[in-house]
N, C-alpha and C positions, 0 to 999 in steps of 0.2 A: 551308337554302338552300346551294347549292353556289357556290363561288367561280369566277369566270371564270379560266380558265387560258390562258396564252399560251405560245407555243413559242419557245424560244431554240435557235439552232443553234450548236454548238460544233465547230470544225474540229480534228481530231486525225489523227495518223497511224494506220495500221492497227495498228501495235504498241501504241500508246497505247490505242486502242479495245479491243484484246484484253486489255490489262492491267486496264482499267476493268471489262470484262465478267467477268474472272476474279475480281477483288476483290468485285464485286457478288454473284457466285454463292457465294463463300465466306461472305458475310453473309446469304445467302438473301433478297436484295432485287433489285428491278429496277435496271437501269443508271441510269435516271432518278432513282429514289429514292436510290441510292448517291451520285450526284453532288449531289443536294439536301442529303443528310445531311452530306456532306463540306464543302459550302459553309457551311451554316448552323451546323453543330456546330463547325466550326473557328473561326468568328468569335466565337461565344460562349465557346468553350473557351479561346481565347487569354487572355482577361482572367480567366476562371474559373480556368484552370490556374495563372496567376500568383498569384491570391489563394489558391488551394488550397495552392500551395507555401509561400506566406508563412504561412498558417494552420498547416500541418504543422510548419514551423520553430518557430513560437510554441508549439505544443502539445508538440513534442519538448523544448523548453527547459523548459517547465513540468513535464513528466514527469521530466526529469532532476533538477530542483529537488525535486520531491516524493520521488523516490527517496533523495536526500540527507537530506531531513527524516525519512523513515521510518528510515533507517539511524541517524541521530542519536537518534531516539526509542527505538530498540531498545537502543542503548548506554546511554541514561539509565535505561531500564527495568531493564536488567541490573544497573547500578550500584545502583539502588534496592533491588532484590531482594537483592543481596549485603549491603547495609547493614542491611536488615531481618533477614536471617539472623544477622548478627553481633550485632545488638542483642538478638534473641531468645536467642542463645546466652549472652550476658552476663547477661541477666535470669535464665535458668535456673541459671547458675553462682552468682549472688548468692543466689537462693532456696535452692539446695542448701547454700551456706555458712551462711545464716541458719538453716536447719533443723538443721544439725549443731551450731551454737552453742546453739540452743534445747535440743536434746537433751542437750548437755553440761551446761548450766545445770540442767536438770531432774534429771539423774543426780547432780550435785553437791549439789543441794538434798535429794534423797532420801537420799543418803549422810549428809548432815549431820543430817537428821531421824532417821535410823535410829540414829545415835550418841547422840542425846540420850536422856536417861532419861524416864520417865513423867511425873514432876513438872515437869521442865524443859520438856516439850512443852506442859503445861497452864499453868504459871505463869511460865515463863521467856520470855525474848525471843528 
């Protein structure tokens, strides 16, 4: 079903008519459609644009906060990696020292055993 259309007459100057015609041609619509779009889009856009601006401000604030959180997390991750590296280096250093001490004890024991005589090895303490 088609809607009943009514005609509304708008009085403009020739210059204003030419401007409307030019703008309508730029959008590739009729002058009538251009005027209807301007009227109905502007009424809904005014409240929408205010809410859009508010939403954009909220989202920008959230984005800035998330950027700060990401930066903080990266710092914490870097610190954790540095601590892990230091801990691993300390563990390796301690293991190396322990290995050296064990080798020294083994060498000392072998030297002591080599100095003992045959009967001392069997019957001595």
